[in-house]
C-alpha positions as CSV (number, residue, x, y, z in Angstrom):
1,M,110.3,37.5,38.0
2,I,108.8,40.3,40.3
3,K,108.2,42.4,37.2
4,H,106.3,39.6,35.5
5,V,104.1,38.9,38.5
6,F,103.4,42.7,38.8
7,C,102.5,42.8,35.2
8,L,100.1,39.9,35.6
9,S,98.5,41.5,38.6
10,V,97.9,44.8,36.8
11,M,96.3,43.0,33.9
12,L,93.8,41.3,36.3
13,S,92.9,44.3,38.3
14,V,93.1,47.6,36.3
15,P,89.8,48.5,34.3
16,M,90.4,49.2,30.6
17,S,88.3,51.1,28.0
18,V,86.2,49.3,25.5
19,I,88.0,48.5,22.2
20,A,86.0,47.2,19.3
21,Q,88.2,44.1,18.7
22,D,88.0,40.6,19.9
23,D,91.5,39.2,19.3
24,F,91.9,38.9,23.0
25,R,89.3,36.1,22.9
26,H,91.6,33.9,20.8
27,V,93.2,31.2,22.9
28,D,96.5,30.7,21.2
29,E,98.9,28.0,22.3
30,G,101.5,29.3,24.6
31,R,99.9,32.7,24.8
32,P,99.7,32.3,27.8
33,I,98.5,28.7,28.4
34,R,99.3,25.4,26.5
35,I,95.8,24.7,25.5
36,R,94.4,26.5,22.4
37,D,90.8,27.0,20.9
38,A,89.4,25.5,17.7
39,Y,89.4,28.6,15.7
40,P,92.0,29.7,13.0
41,I,92.8,33.3,12.3
42,K,90.7,34.8,9.5
43,F,91.3,34.2,5.8
44,M,94.0,36.5,4.4
45,E,95.1,37.8,7.9
46,W,98.4,37.3,9.4
47,E,99.7,37.6,12.9
48,W,103.0,37.6,14.6
49,E,103.5,36.5,18.2
50,I,106.6,36.9,20.5
51,G,106.8,35.6,23.9
52,T,109.2,34.9,26.8
53,S,109.0,32.5,29.7
54,A,110.9,31.4,32.7
55,E,110.7,28.3,34.9
56,L,112.4,28.4,38.3
57,A,113.2,25.3,40.3
58,E,114.9,24.4,43.5
59,G,118.8,24.4,43.8
60,G,119.2,27.5,41.7
61,N,118.1,25.7,38.5
62,Y,116.1,27.6,36.0
63,E,115.2,27.8,32.3
64,T,114.3,30.9,30.2
65,A,112.8,30.5,26.7
66,G,111.7,32.8,23.8
67,V,109.4,32.1,20.9
68,I,108.7,34.0,17.6
69,E,105.8,32.8,15.5
70,F,104.1,33.9,12.3
71,K,100.6,32.8,11.4
72,L,98.6,33.2,8.2
73,G,94.9,32.4,7.2
74,I,95.9,30.7,4.0
75,A,92.3,29.7,3.1
76,R,88.9,29.6,4.6
77,N,89.2,27.7,8.0
78,F,92.8,26.9,7.4
79,E,95.7,28.5,9.5
80,L,99.4,28.0,8.7
81,G,102.1,28.8,11.4
82,I,105.8,28.9,11.5
83,E,107.8,29.4,14.7
84,T,111.2,29.1,16.4
85,H,111.9,28.4,20.1
86,S,115.2,29.5,21.7
87,A,116.2,28.7,25.3
88,F,118.9,29.2,28.0
89,T,119.0,26.7,30.9
90,R,121.1,26.4,34.0
91,E,121.1,23.1,35.9
92,A,123.6,21.8,38.5
93,G,125.8,24.7,37.8
94,V,126.1,24.1,34.0
95,S,124.5,26.6,31.5
96,R,123.3,25.7,28.0
97,S,121.8,27.8,25.3
98,G,120.6,27.6,21.6
99,V,117.6,27.2,19.5
100,E,115.5,24.4,20.9
101,E,113.5,23.8,17.7
102,F,112.0,25.1,14.5
103,A,108.4,24.2,13.8
104,T,105.4,24.6,11.4
105,H,101.8,23.7,12.0
106,L,98.6,23.5,9.9
107,L,95.2,23.8,11.6
108,F,91.9,23.1,9.8
109,N,88.6,24.0,11.4
110,L,86.1,21.3,10.4
111,N,83.1,22.8,12.2
112,Q,82.0,26.1,13.6
113,E,80.1,26.1,16.9
114,G,76.3,25.8,16.6
115,V,73.4,25.3,18.9
116,S,74.0,21.6,19.4
117,M,77.6,21.1,18.2
118,P,81.0,22.4,19.5
119,A,83.6,23.9,17.3
120,F,86.1,21.2,16.2
121,A,89.6,21.5,14.6
122,I,92.6,19.2,13.8
123,Q,96.1,20.4,14.0
124,G,99.3,18.8,12.7
125,D,102.8,19.9,13.6
126,L,106.2,19.2,12.0
127,I,109.3,20.0,14.1
128,A,112.9,20.2,13.0
129,A,116.0,19.7,15.0
130,G,117.5,22.7,16.8
131,V,121.0,24.0,17.2
132,G,123.3,24.5,20.3
133,G,123.3,22.9,23.8
134,V,119.5,22.9,24.1
135,G,118.6,22.0,20.6
136,R,116.4,19.1,19.8
137,Q,118.4,16.2,18.3
138,D,115.9,14.7,15.8
139,P,112.8,15.8,13.9
140,A,109.4,15.2,15.5
141,A,105.8,15.5,14.7
142,A,102.5,15.8,16.5
143,I,98.7,15.7,15.8
144,K,95.8,16.7,18.0
145,G,92.1,17.3,18.0
146,I,90.7,20.5,19.5
147,V,87.1,21.2,20.7
148,T,85.7,24.5,21.8
149,R,82.2,24.9,23.4
150,T,80.4,27.9,24.9
151,L,78.8,27.3,28.3
152,G,76.9,30.5,29.2
153,G,79.5,33.1,30.0
154,W,82.3,30.7,29.8
155,R,84.1,28.7,27.1
156,A,85.6,25.3,27.5
157,H,88.4,23.9,25.4
158,V,89.6,20.3,25.1
159,N,92.9,19.2,23.3
160,A,94.0,15.7,22.9
161,G,96.7,14.2,20.7
162,Y,100.0,12.4,20.2
163,K,103.6,13.5,19.7
164,W,106.3,11.4,18.0
165,A,109.9,12.1,19.1
166,S,113.1,10.1,19.2
167,A,114.5,8.5,22.4
168,L,117.2,11.2,22.5
169,D,114.4,13.9,22.7
170,G,112.3,12.1,25.4
171,G,110.4,9.6,23.3
172,N,106.8,9.6,22.2
173,Y,103.9,10.9,24.4
174,W,100.2,11.5,24.6
175,I,98.9,15.1,24.9
176,G,95.7,16.1,26.8
177,G,94.3,19.1,28.5
178,V,91.2,21.1,29.4
179,A,90.8,24.8,29.7
180,L,88.2,27.4,30.6
181,D,88.1,31.1,29.7
182,R,85.8,34.0,30.5
183,A,85.7,37.5,29.1
184,L,85.4,40.2,31.7
185,G,82.4,42.4,30.7
186,L,83.4,45.5,28.7
187,S,87.1,45.4,29.6
188,S,88.5,43.5,26.6
189,R,90.3,41.2,28.9
190,L,90.1,37.4,28.9
191,L,90.9,35.3,32.0
192,L,91.8,31.7,31.4
193,G,93.2,28.6,33.0
194,D,94.0,25.0,32.2
195,I,95.4,21.7,33.3
196,Y,97.7,20.1,30.7
197,V,99.1,16.6,30.8
198,E,101.9,14.8,28.8
199,I,101.8,11.0,29.3
200,P,105.0,9.1,28.0
201,A,104.0,6.3,25.7
202,D,106.6,4.0,27.5
203,G,104.8,4.3,30.8
204,G,107.2,6.8,32.4
205,Q,106.2,9.6,34.8
206,E,103.4,11.9,33.7
207,R,104.1,15.6,33.4
208,V,101.2,17.7,34.6
209,W,100.9,21.6,34.5
210,L,98.3,23.9,36.1
211,E,98.2,27.2,34.4
212,F,96.4,30.6,34.8
213,G,96.6,33.8,32.9
214,S,95.1,36.7,31.0
215,R,94.9,38.2,27.6
216,L,94.4,42.0,27.2
217,Q,93.5,44.0,24.1
218,M,95.9,46.9,24.3
219,T,95.0,48.4,20.8
220,K,92.9,47.4,17.9
221,T,95.5,45.0,16.7
222,L,97.8,44.4,19.8
223,V,97.1,41.9,22.5
224,L,99.2,41.4,25.7
225,D,99.3,38.1,27.6
226,A,100.7,37.1,30.9
227,G,100.4,33.9,32.8
228,I,101.8,31.8,35.7
229,S,102.1,28.0,35.9
230,A,103.2,25.1,38.1
231,R,104.5,21.7,37.5
232,L,102.1,19.6,39.7
233,D,104.0,16.3,39.3
234,E,107.1,18.0,40.7
235,W,105.3,19.6,43.5
236,V,103.9,16.2,44.6
237,D,107.5,15.0,44.6
238,G,108.5,17.9,46.9
239,N,110.2,20.0,44.3
240,S,108.8,23.5,43.7
241,N,108.6,24.6,40.2
242,I,107.0,27.9,39.0
243,G,106.8,29.2,35.5
244,I,105.9,32.7,34.2
245,T,105.2,33.9,30.7
246,V,104.6,37.2,29.0
247,G,103.9,37.9,25.3
248,L,102.5,40.1,22.6
249,S,100.4,39.3,19.5
250,R,99.9,41.7,16.6
251,N,97.3,41.1,13.9
252,F,97.4,42.4,10.3
253,G,94.9,42.1,7.4
254,F,95.1,42.0,3.6
255,G,91.8,43.7,2.7
256,S,93.0,44.5,-0.8
257,L,93.5,40.8,-1.5
258,V,90.1,39.6,-0.3
259,G,88.1,41.1,-3.1
260,V,85.4,42.8,-1.2
261,P,83.2,44.8,-3.6
262,P,83.0,48.6,-3.0
263,Y,80.2,49.9,-0.9
264,P,77.3,51.2,-3.1
265,N,76.7,54.8,-3.3
266,P,72.9,55.1,-3.7
267,R,71.4,58.1,-5.5
268,I,69.3,60.4,-3.4
269,N,66.1,61.5,-5.1
């Protein structure tokens, strides 16, 4: 945990040289906060993301998780993603591990941000059952609307939706959250934070996260992210719960498939 916190501190404090890329400005779900922006990756580009996280609670209980995701710009304004989530948990002296779930999502951007209108997108998720002691028991699905709006040097993001899950996997719940981000001058670094809420449809206890993090452009195609979070509903109940996450994203392009015409070679008279 100390290494992860040190990594986040370095990202927030060490100046970096300017890199002519803007991948660090993409707010991807889980990298490092739960809220995402309304923009898909570019057409005929693909990206892989890997990440690890840990949640530490009282009584020696903890959970570590890993995610691997591949995303592709399948058409203009469309993004397709495939991902897998693994986890290891220890609670009350009992350890469990396995693949929590396999999932795919499709995001469609309906509107790019303009002078008077924000960017707006819709995302649908299909989730398959997992394997092992931590695996999801049944399939699930989710849908959400995503709004992104520039406010001076800041950007605001709003996510709202609904997730369908079986009673064995916790039941259905509403999804909602708001995030802010700000790029730091010429450093190719993004600071961001959010508040994210899950509200059970049956009226159970709400789950509330407060998250902060940073995304840093390491090379022209590689982005490092790190973040820290807290479960506010558990803190209110007197139980400390802190989470940390670190991940990498790498972007690739298929320029030969896009059909860009060759640059003209004008004759000099």
